[in-house]
C-alpha positions in Angstrom: -70.0 -89.1 -59.8 -66.5 -90.2 -58.6 -66.5 -90.1 -54.8 -63.3 -89.6 -52.9 -62.7 -90.0 -49.2 -60.7 -87.2 -47.7 -60.2 -85.8 -44.2 -57.8 -83.1 -43.0 -56.5 -85.5 -40.4 -54.9 -87.5 -43.2 -52.0 -85.0 -43.2 -50.6 -86.0 -39.8 -47.7 -84.0 -38.2 -44.4 -85.8 -38.1 -41.0 -85.0 -36.7 -38.8 -82.9 -39.0 -36.9 -85.1 -41.5 -39.2 -88.0 -41.3 -39.1 -90.0 -44.5 -42.8 -90.4 -44.9 -44.2 -87.8 -47.3 -47.3 -86.9 -45.3 -47.8 -83.6 -47.2 -49.0 -85.6 -50.2 -52.4 -86.1 -48.5 -52.9 -82.3 -48.5 -51.4 -81.6 -51.9 -53.1 -84.3 -53.9 -56.7 -83.1 -53.4 -55.6 -79.5 -53.9 -54.0 -80.5 -57.2 -57.1 -82.4 -58.4 -59.3 -79.3 -57.6 -56.8 -76.9 -59.1 -56.6 -78.7 -62.5 -60.4 -79.3 -62.6 -60.2 -83.1 -62.5 -62.5 -82.9 -59.4 -64.7 -80.4 -57.7 -65.6 -80.2 -54.0 -68.7 -82.3 -54.7 -66.4 -85.3 -55.4 -65.0 -85.4 -51.9 -66.6 -86.7 -48.7 -65.3 -86.6 -45.2 -65.4 -89.9 -43.3 -65.9 -90.2 -39.5 -65.0 -93.1 -37.2 -65.9 -96.7 -38.1 -67.9 -99.1 -35.9 -65.4 -101.0 -33.8 -66.9 -104.4 -34.9 -65.5 -103.9 -38.4 -62.0 -103.3 -37.1 -62.3 -106.4 -34.9 -63.5 -108.5 -37.9 -60.0 -108.1 -39.3 -57.7 -107.3 -36.3 -57.6 -109.1 -33.0 -59.6 -107.6 -30.1 -56.5 -107.3 -28.0 -54.7 -105.3 -30.8 -57.6 -102.9 -31.4 -58.1 -102.3 -27.7 -54.4 -101.7 -27.1 -54.1 -99.4 -30.1 -57.0 -97.3 -28.9 -55.6 -97.1 -25.4 -52.1 -96.2 -26.9 -50.9 -99.3 -25.1 -48.1 -100.4 -27.5 -44.6 -101.1 -26.4 -41.5 -99.3 -27.9 -40.7 -102.2 -30.3 -44.2 -102.1 -31.7 -44.2 -98.3 -32.1 -40.8 -98.5 -33.8 -42.1 -101.1 -36.2 -45.1 -98.9 -37.1 -42.7 -96.1 -38.1 -44.8 -93.3 -36.6 -44.7 -91.8 -33.1 -47.8 -93.1 -31.3 -50.5 -90.5 -30.4 -54.2 -90.3 -30.1 -54.4 -88.2 -33.3 -52.5 -90.9 -35.2 -54.9 -93.6 -34.0 -57.9 -91.4 -34.9 -56.4 -90.9 -38.3 -56.0 -94.6 -39.0 -59.6 -95.3 -38.0 -60.9 -92.4 -40.2 -58.9 -93.7 -43.1 -60.5 -97.2 -42.6 -64.0 -95.6 -42.5 -63.1 -93.7 -45.8 -62.6 -97.1 -47.4 -65.7 -98.6 -45.8 -67.9 -95.8 -47.2 -66.0 -96.0 -50.4 -67.3 -99.5 -50.8 -70.8 -98.2 -50.9 -70.0 -95.5 -53.4 -68.2 -98.0 -55.6 -71.3 -100.2 -55.7 -73.4 -97.2 -56.7 -71.0 -95.6 -59.2 -68.6 -98.4 -60.3 -65.5 -96.9 -58.6 -64.5 -94.9 -55.6 -61.2 -93.6 -54.1 -59.6 -92.9 -50.8 -56.9 -90.2 -50.8 -55.1 -92.3 -48.2 -55.3 -96.0 -47.3 -53.6 -99.0 -48.9 -52.3 -99.9 -45.4 -51.4 -103.4 -46.5 -48.6 -104.0 -44.0 -51.0 -104.1 -41.0 -51.4 -107.7 -39.8 -54.3 -109.1 -37.8 -52.4 -108.6 -34.5 -49.9 -105.8 -35.2 -49.0 -102.9 -37.5 -45.8 -102.2 -39.3 -44.2 -99.9 -42.0 -46.6 -97.0 -41.7 -49.7 -99.2 -41.5 -51.7 -99.6 -38.3 -55.1 -100.8 -39.5 -55.6 -102.6 -42.8 -58.2 -100.4 -44.5 -59.0 -102.6 -47.5 -59.2 -105.8 -45.4 -61.6 -103.9 -43.2 -63.6 -102.9 -46.2 -63.7 -106.5 -47.4 -65.1 -107.7 -44.1 -67.6 -104.8 -44.1 -68.9 -105.9 -47.5 -69.3 -109.5 -46.4 -71.0 -108.6 -43.1 -73.5 -106.5 -45.0 -74.1 -109.2 -47.6 -72.9 -106.8 -50.4 -70.2 -109.2 -51.6 -69.2 -112.8 -51.1 -66.1 -113.2 -53.3 -63.6 -110.4 -53.2 -60.4 -109.8 -55.2 -57.6 -107.6 -53.8 -55.2 -106.3 -56.5 -52.1 -104.9 -54.8 -49.7 -103.2 -57.2 -47.7 -101.3 -54.6 -43.9 -102.0 -54.9 -44.0 -103.7 -51.5 -45.8 -107.0 -50.9 -49.1 -106.8 -49.1 -47.8 -109.0 -46.3 -50.4 -108.0 -43.7 -53.2 -108.6 -46.2 -51.8 -112.0 -47.1 -51.7 -113.0 -43.5 -55.2 -111.8 -42.7 -56.8 -113.8 -45.5 -54.4 -116.7 -45.6 -57.0 -119.3 -44.5 -60.0 -117.6 -46.3 -61.0 -118.6 -49.8 -63.6 -115.9 -50.0 -60.9 -113.2 -50.4 -58.3 -113.7 -53.2 -55.1 -111.7 -52.5 -52.9 -110.8 -55.5 -49.7 -108.9 -54.9 -47.3 -107.9 -57.7 -44.3 -106.3 -56.0 -40.6 -105.8 -56.2 -38.7 -109.0 -55.5 -35.9 -107.2 -53.6 -38.1 -104.9 -51.6 -39.4 -104.9 -48.1 -40.7 -107.1 -46.6 -37.7 -109.2 -47.0 -39.5 -112.2 -45.5 -42.6 -112.4 -47.6 -46.0 -113.9 -46.7 -47.9 -116.1 -49.1 -50.6 -114.4 -51.1 -53.0 -116.4 -53.2 -51.0 -115.1 -56.1 -47.6 -113.4 -55.8 -45.6 -112.0 -58.7 -42.1 -110.9 -57.6 -40.9 -108.4 -60.2 -37.1 -108.5 -60.6 -35.1 -105.4 -59.4 -34.6 -102.7 -62.1 -37.5 -103.9 -64.2 -38.7 -101.2 -66.5 -42.1 -100.3 -68.0 -41.9 -103.0 -70.7 -41.2 -105.8 -68.3 -43.6 -104.6 -65.6 -46.5 -104.0 -67.9 -46.0 -107.3 -69.8 -46.3 -109.2 -66.5 -49.4 -107.3 -65.5 -51.1 -107.6 -68.9 -50.6 -111.3 -69.1 -51.9 -111.8 -65.6 -54.8 -109.5 -64.6 -57.5 -110.2 -67.2 -57.3 -113.9 -66.7 -57.2 -113.6 -62.9 -60.4 -111.5 -62.9 -62.1 -114.1 -65.0 -60.8 -117.0 -62.8 -61.7 -115.4 -59.5 -65.0 -113.9 -60.7 -65.3 -111.6 -57.7 -68.3 -109.5 -56.7 -66.0 -106.7 -55.6 -62.4 -105.6 -56.3 -60.0 -103.6 -54.1 -57.2 -101.9 -56.0 -54.0 -100.6 -54.2 -52.3 -98.2 -56.6 -49.0 -97.4 -55.0 -46.7 -95.2 -57.1 -43.5 -96.5 -55.5 -42.9 -98.6 -58.6 -41.2 -95.5 -60.0 -37.4 -95.5 -60.8 -37.1 -92.3 -58.7 -38.7 -93.9 -55.6 -36.4 -93.9 -52.5 -37.9 -97.1 -51.1 -38.5 -99.0 -54.3 -36.2 -101.1 -56.5 -38.1 -101.0 -59.8 -37.4 -98.7 -62.8 -40.8 -97.6 -64.1 -41.5 -94.1 -65.4 -44.5 -91.9 -64.6 -45.9 -92.7 -68.0 -45.5 -96.5 -67.3 -47.2 -96.1 -63.9 -50.0 -94.3 -65.7 -50.3 -97.1 -68.3 -50.5 -99.6 -65.4 -53.4 -97.7 -63.9 -55.1 -97.3 -67.3 -54.9 -101.0 -68.0 -56.0 -102.0 -64.5 -59.0 -99.6 -64.5 -60.0 -100.7 -68.0 -60.0 -104.3 -66.8 -62.1 -103.5 -63.8 -64.6 -101.3 -65.8 -65.0 -103.9 -68.6 -65.6 -106.6 -66.1 -68.4 -104.4 -64.6 -67.2 -105.2 -61.1 -67.2 -102.3 -58.6 -63.7 -101.3 -57.4 -62.5 -99.3 -54.4 -59.1 -97.7 -54.9 -56.6 -96.7 -52.1 -53.4 -94.9 -52.8 -50.6 -96.8 -51.2 -47.0 -95.7 -51.2 -44.9 -93.2 -53.1 -41.5 -92.0 -51.9 -39.8 -90.1 -54.7 -37.6 -87.3 -53.6 -39.6 -84.7 -55.5 -43.2 -84.4 -54.1 -44.3 -83.1 -57.5 -43.5 -86.6 -58.9 -45.5 -88.3 -56.3 -48.5 -86.0 -56.7 -48.5 -86.3 -60.5 -48.3 -90.1 -60.5 -51.1 -90.3 -58.0 -53.2 -87.7 -59.8 -53.0 -89.7 -63.0 -55.0 -92.5 -61.3 -57.9 -90.0 -60.7 -57.6 -88.5 -64.2 -57.9 -91.9 -65.7 -60.9 -92.9 -63.5 -62.8 -89.7 -64.5 -62.1 -90.4 -68.2 -62.9 -94.1 -68.1 -65.9 -94.2 -65.8 -67.7 -90.8 -66.0 
């Protein structure tokens, strides 16, 4: 059975007019239930992670200050969210959703987190709506438990996974692959193990050709024990924060190809949602829901 991390805290209250579409974390599970892609049995509610797994990725000083709400104005502004205890609780619960998802992926081949994909969180600070790096934390959890040694992170969000790249920059046990918009934030990129900077305005044909010529060979080369997939839908032409020109169908084909590669390799994969900032929330929900529809069809 497909297991999906979800907690009501994922939909965090924000000031009116905030550009982050927080309502998607409430609407996406409702849509999956409404259309019959999932039932209540597919969802599980994570709690808080053990602090040692947070500190295996982030510095002790950063984790401690975050938990004490002891961040300065500049750091809070860089994160993009007003700082509160509920927000910090949310970020920890998202990370635990990915940790538990690792276990479910090993059991069932694949698992999902309705939230997550917080790839802009560095070892010592957060930025761009990302405070704790959930998939990096999941990777360290797997290694600490002896469940995986070599890990591949496949990041197909439109923005480079700069925090993830920094966290694992000196670590050969985790291979970071980021395929992102060349002209998108962050404007000063970090160095992943493999970066593909997709030119602005690239359409489905260009984007999918790049992915299809890269991903199968990369999986064979890295030969990981576990894969993390960040399936942001901000590659869409309609996205307010993206600079690519993919359609919803093109985004769906991206997910189909990626998930087929993972399934055929028989390597467990944990999927976090990542970004999506199209003006119409329906577009965001449909593009995200496609990833779940495909997983159900391909794996179960």
